[in-house]
DRENDO-1510 file (C-alpha; in Angstrom, 1 decimal, always signed):
<recs>
REC; n; res; u; v; w
REC; 1; MET; -11.9; +57.6; -52.9 .
REC; 2; GLY; -12.0; +57.8; -49.5 .
REC; 3; ASP; -13.4; +56.4; -46.4 .
REC; 4; SER; -17.6; +57.4; -46.3 .
REC; 5; PRO; -18.7; +58.6; -42.8 .
REC; 6; GLU; -20.5; +55.8; -42.0 .
REC; 7; LEU; -17.0; +53.7; -41.8 .
REC; 8; THR; -15.5; +57.0; -39.6 .
REC; 9; ASN; -17.8; +56.9; -37.4 .
REC; 10; LEU; -18.1; +53.0; -36.8 .
REC; 11; MET; -14.4; +52.8; -37.0 .
REC; 12; GLY; -14.5; +55.8; -34.0 .
REC; 13; CYS; -17.1; +53.9; -32.2 .
REC; 14; ILE; -14.6; +50.8; -31.9 .
REC; 15; ALA; -11.6; +53.0; -31.1 .
REC; 16; SER; -13.6; +54.4; -28.4 .
REC; 17; LYS; -14.7; +50.4; -27.1 .
REC; 18; THR; -11.0; +49.2; -27.3 .
REC; 19; ASN; -8.6; +52.0; -26.1 .
REC; 20; ALA; -5.6; +50.7; -28.8 .
REC; 21; GLY; -4.1; +51.8; -31.8 .
REC; 22; PHE; -4.4; +48.9; -34.6 .
REC; 23; THR; -3.2; +49.6; -38.4 .
REC; 24; THR; -6.2; +49.1; -40.3 .
REC; 25; TYR; -6.6; +49.4; -44.4 .
REC; 26; THR; -10.1; +50.5; -45.6 .
REC; 27; PHE; -10.0; +51.4; -49.7 .
REC; 28; GLU; -8.1; +49.8; -52.5 .
REC; 29; GLN; -4.1; +51.1; -51.4 .
REC; 30; SER; -2.1; +49.2; -54.9 .
REC; 31; ASN; -4.2; +49.9; -57.2 .
REC; 32; ASP; -6.4; +53.0; -57.0 .
REC; 33; LEU; -8.3; +52.0; -60.2 .
REC; 34; CYS; -10.3; +49.2; -58.8 .
REC; 35; ASN; -11.6; +52.1; -56.0 .
REC; 36; TYR; -13.6; +53.1; -59.2 .
REC; 37; THR; -14.4; +50.0; -60.9 .
REC; 38; ARG; -15.7; +48.7; -57.4 .
REC; 39; GLY; -12.9; +45.5; -57.8 .
REC; 40; ARG; -13.1; +44.7; -61.2 .
REC; 41; ALA; -9.7; +44.1; -62.7 .
REC; 42; GLU; -10.1; +45.5; -66.1 .
REC; 43; CYS; -7.1; +47.9; -64.9 .
REC; 44; GLY; -4.7; +45.7; -63.2 .
REC; 45; PRO; -5.4; +43.2; -60.3 .
REC; 46; CYS; -7.4; +44.0; -57.4 .
REC; 47; SER; -7.0; +43.4; -53.8 .
REC; 48; HIS; -10.6; +42.8; -53.4 .
REC; 49; ARG; -13.3; +40.8; -54.6 .
REC; 50; VAL; -16.3; +42.6; -56.9 .
REC; 51; ASP; -18.6; +44.5; -55.1 .
REC; 52; SER; -16.4; +44.4; -51.9 .
REC; 53; CYS; -17.4; +46.7; -49.0 .
REC; 54; HIS; -14.4; +48.4; -49.2 .
REC; 55; TYR; -15.4; +49.7; -52.4 .
REC; 56; GLY; -18.6; +50.5; -51.6 .
REC; 57; GLY; -20.0; +47.5; -52.5 .
REC; 58; ALA; -22.5; +46.7; -54.5 .
REC; 59; GLY; -24.1; +50.2; -55.1 .
REC; 60; GLY; -22.1; +52.8; -51.8 .
REC; 61; THR; -21.6; +56.2; -53.3 .
REC; 62; ASN; -19.5; +58.0; -50.3 .
REC; 63; GLY; -16.3; +55.5; -50.3 .
REC; 64; SER; -15.3; +52.6; -48.9 .
REC; 65; LEU; -17.5; +51.0; -46.4 .
REC; 66; ALA; -15.3; +48.3; -44.9 .
REC; 67; VAL; -12.1; +48.1; -42.7 .
REC; 68; ASP; -9.4; +45.7; -42.2 .
REC; 69; TYR; -7.6; +45.9; -38.9 .
REC; 70; VAL; -4.2; +43.7; -38.6 .
REC; 71; VAL; -4.6; +42.1; -35.4 .
REC; 72; VAL; -5.8; +38.5; -34.4 .
REC; 73; GLY; -6.3; +36.8; -30.6 .
REC; 74; LEU; -8.1; +38.0; -28.3 .
REC; 75; ALA; -7.4; +41.4; -29.2 .
REC; 76; GLY; -9.5; +40.5; -33.0 .
REC; 77; GLN; -12.0; +38.6; -30.8 .
REC; 78; ASN; -12.5; +42.2; -29.1 .
REC; 79; ILE; -12.9; +44.1; -32.3 .
REC; 80; VAL; -15.4; +41.6; -33.2 .
REC; 81; ASN; -17.2; +42.3; -30.2 .
REC; 82; ALA; -17.1; +46.0; -30.1 .
REC; 83; ALA; -18.0; +45.9; -33.4 .
REC; 84; VAL; -21.4; +43.8; -32.9 .
REC; 85; GLY; -21.9; +44.2; -29.1 .
REC; 86; ASP; -21.1; +48.1; -28.9 .
REC; 87; CYS; -21.4; +49.5; -32.8 .
REC; 88; GLY; -24.2; +48.1; -34.4 .
REC; 89; VAL; -22.6; +45.7; -36.6 .
REC; 90; PRO; -24.4; +42.6; -37.4 .
REC; 91; ARG; -22.8; +39.3; -36.4 .
REC; 92; GLU; -21.9; +38.5; -40.1 .
REC; 93; LYS; -20.3; +42.0; -41.1 .
REC; 94; ALA; -17.8; +41.1; -38.2 .
REC; 95; ARG; -15.3; +38.0; -38.7 .
REC; 96; CYS; -11.5; +37.0; -38.0 .
REC; 97; GLU; -10.2; +36.0; -41.9 .
REC; 98; ASN; -7.3; +34.9; -43.4 .
REC; 99; SER; -4.9; +36.3; -46.3 .
REC; 100; ALA; -7.8; +34.6; -48.6 .
REC; 101; GLY; -10.4; +36.8; -47.0 .
REC; 102; SER; -12.1; +33.4; -45.6 .
REC; 103; ARG; -13.5; +34.0; -41.6 .
REC; 104; VAL; -11.5; +31.8; -39.4 .
REC; 105; GLU; -11.8; +31.8; -36.1 .
REC; 106; CYS; -9.6; +34.6; -34.5 .
REC; 107; ASN; -7.8; +32.2; -32.4 .
REC; 108; SER; -6.5; +30.8; -35.6 .
REC; 109; SER; -3.1; +30.8; -36.5 .
REC; 110; ALA; -4.5; +31.2; -40.2 .
REC; 111; ALA; -6.4; +34.2; -38.4 .
REC; 112; THR; -4.5; +37.6; -40.1 .
REC; 113; HIS; -6.8; +40.3; -39.8 .
REC; 114; VAL; -10.2; +41.7; -38.3 .
REC; 115; HIS; -13.0; +42.4; -41.3 .
REC; 116; ILE; -15.8; +45.0; -40.6 .
REC; 117; SER; -17.9; +46.0; -43.1 .
REC; 118; ALA; -20.3; +48.7; -41.7 .
REC; 119; PRO; -23.7; +47.6; -41.2 .
REC; 120; SER; -25.4; +49.6; -44.9 .
REC; 121; CYS; -23.0; +47.7; -47.3 .
REC; 122; ASP; -24.7; +45.4; -49.8 .
REC; 123; GLY; -21.6; +43.8; -50.8 .
REC; 124; PHE; -19.2; +41.7; -48.4 .
</recs>
């Protein structure tokens, strides 16, 4: 499992618009089998919900379709703005989240990362 070409291009677009390097996570690192079961826990716990865009959504076939940027506050909002305004990501697919994966304001003390899903992903 790796990143889909669409996600690779999207991450390149975001990087070119934000001019900064960020720590990113795309596909499952701790339990590789989750990448192939789309997050179903038959083979142990997974980091993301079933059919997450991190696993290619419900129907993706080319790898991960989501990225998490470990950044919050103004930098997090800048990533969201670049994804939506410059890189073609629908607003509902770009958001700051807390450690449970719930949407929060980027300037919230609960925000831990920015989640961006590729436009073609049919999951979350």
